C-alpha positions as CSV (number, residue, x, y, z in Angstrom):
1,M,103.0,64.2,118.4
2,T,105.4,67.1,118.3
3,P,104.4,70.2,116.3
4,R,107.0,71.7,114.0
5,A,106.8,75.2,112.5
6,E,109.1,74.2,109.7
7,P,108.1,74.4,106.0
8,L,107.0,71.3,104.1
9,P,109.8,69.0,103.0
10,A,111.4,69.8,99.6
11,D,110.0,66.7,97.9
12,V,106.5,67.5,99.1
13,L,106.8,71.1,97.7
14,A,108.2,69.7,94.4
15,A,105.2,67.4,94.1
16,L,102.8,70.3,94.8
17,Q,104.6,72.4,92.1
18,R,104.0,69.6,89.6
19,G,100.3,69.7,90.6
20,S,100.3,66.3,92.2
21,A,98.5,66.8,95.6
22,I,98.1,63.1,96.1
23,E,101.8,62.4,95.7
24,A,102.5,65.3,98.1
25,I,100.2,63.8,100.7
26,K,101.9,60.4,100.3
27,L,105.4,62.0,100.6
28,L,104.3,64.0,103.7
29,R,102.9,60.9,105.3
30,A,106.1,59.0,104.7
31,A,108.2,61.9,106.1
32,T,106.2,62.6,109.2
33,G,104.1,59.5,110.0
34,L,100.9,61.5,109.8
35,G,97.6,59.8,109.1
36,L,95.8,60.4,105.8
37,K,93.4,63.0,107.1
38,E,96.1,65.0,108.9
39,A,98.4,65.0,106.0
40,K,95.6,66.1,103.6
41,D,94.7,68.9,106.0
42,V,98.3,70.2,106.1
43,I,98.5,70.1,102.2
44,D,95.1,71.8,101.9
45,Q,96.1,74.6,104.3
46,H,99.4,75.0,102.4
47,L,97.5,75.3,99.1
48,Q,95.2,77.9,100.7
49,G,98.3,80.0,101.6
50,R,98.1,79.2,105.3
51,R,101.1,77.7,107.1
52,A,100.1,74.9,109.4
53,P,102.4,73.3,112.0
54,I,103.3,69.8,111.0
55,A,103.0,67.2,113.7
56,T,105.2,64.1,113.5
57,V,104.3,60.8,115.2
58,A,106.8,59.4,117.6
59,A,108.5,56.5,115.9
60,P,108.4,53.1,117.7
61,A,112.2,53.2,118.1
62,T,111.9,56.6,120.0
63,L,109.4,55.3,122.6
64,P,111.0,55.1,126.0
65,G,111.6,51.6,127.3
66,A,109.0,52.0,130.1
67,V,106.4,52.9,127.6
68,A,107.2,49.9,125.4
69,A,107.1,47.7,128.5
70,A,103.7,49.0,129.5
71,L,102.4,48.3,126.0
72,Q,103.8,44.8,126.1
73,R,101.8,44.2,129.3
74,G,98.7,45.6,127.5
75,D,98.5,48.6,129.8
76,R,97.7,51.3,127.3
77,I,96.7,54.0,129.8
78,E,100.0,53.5,131.7
79,A,101.9,53.8,128.5
80,I,100.2,57.1,127.6
81,R,100.9,58.4,131.1
82,L,104.6,57.4,130.9
83,L,104.9,58.9,127.4
84,R,103.4,62.2,128.6
85,E,105.9,62.4,131.5
86,A,108.9,61.4,129.4
87,A,108.2,63.5,126.3
88,G,106.2,66.4,127.8
89,L,103.3,65.7,125.4
90,G,99.7,66.6,125.9
91,L,97.1,63.9,126.5
92,K,95.9,63.9,122.9
93,E,99.4,63.7,121.4
94,A,100.5,61.0,123.7
95,K,97.4,58.9,123.0
96,E,97.8,59.3,119.3
97,A,101.5,58.3,119.5
98,V,100.7,55.2,121.5
99,E,97.8,54.3,119.1
100,S,100.1,54.9,116.1
101,F,102.7,52.5,117.6
102,Q,100.0,49.9,118.2
103,D,98.7,50.3,114.7
104,A,102.1,49.9,113.3
105,A,102.7,46.7,115.4
106,R,99.3,45.3,114.3
107,G,100.0,46.2,110.6
108,A,103.3,44.3,110.7
109,A,101.4,41.2,111.9
110,S,98.7,41.5,109.3
111,E,98.2,38.9,106.7
112,R,97.0,41.3,104.0
113,A,99.0,44.0,102.3
114,P,98.2,47.6,103.3
115,G,95.0,48.7,101.6
116,E,94.1,45.2,100.4
117,V,90.4,44.4,100.7
118,P,89.4,41.0,102.0
119,R,88.1,38.8,99.3
120,S,84.5,38.0,99.2
121,R,83.2,34.5,98.4
122,A,79.9,35.9,97.1
123,G,80.9,35.1,93.5
124,L,81.5,31.5,94.4
125,W,78.1,31.2,96.0
126,L,76.4,32.9,93.1
127,A,78.0,30.5,90.7
128,I,76.8,27.5,92.8
129,A,73.3,28.9,93.0
130,L,73.1,29.5,89.3
131,G,74.4,26.0,88.6
132,A,71.8,24.5,90.9
133,A,69.1,26.6,89.3
134,A,70.2,25.5,85.8
135,L,70.2,21.8,86.9
136,L,66.8,22.2,88.5
137,G,65.4,23.9,85.4
138,Y,66.8,21.3,83.1
139,S,65.3,18.5,85.2
140,F,61.8,20.1,85.0
141,F,61.8,21.2,81.3
142,R,63.9,18.6,79.6
143,P,62.4,17.0,76.5
144,D,61.4,13.4,77.1
């Protein structure tokens, strides 16, 4: 991550002026690659009148080839070390950038849409249990 002392993007500021903090967080995340908590913290600090530096996550296309090759081999620690050397990042920033890249790669391979909750089959089992109980009750209490 590379800190920027620049003000918030114009569309984020416009969303804040409309009173839509949630939209501002979404726009900030799209513009910078920040996580939800980090973007919310930046917006909260802005609303409190404090100017927080905005960190942007290194985009996968900007990762040096050696870093990408280390990740392909599954050597995350080596990828972090190489990224620190190449970009002059601190340990935390390099680790977050590599994790962000890996999360993006995993997200692309995911079967579910972002934010989609896995479906539970509890309703199906409940219906089967109720049906079995109804049949059992009918067999015991049916009029002869």
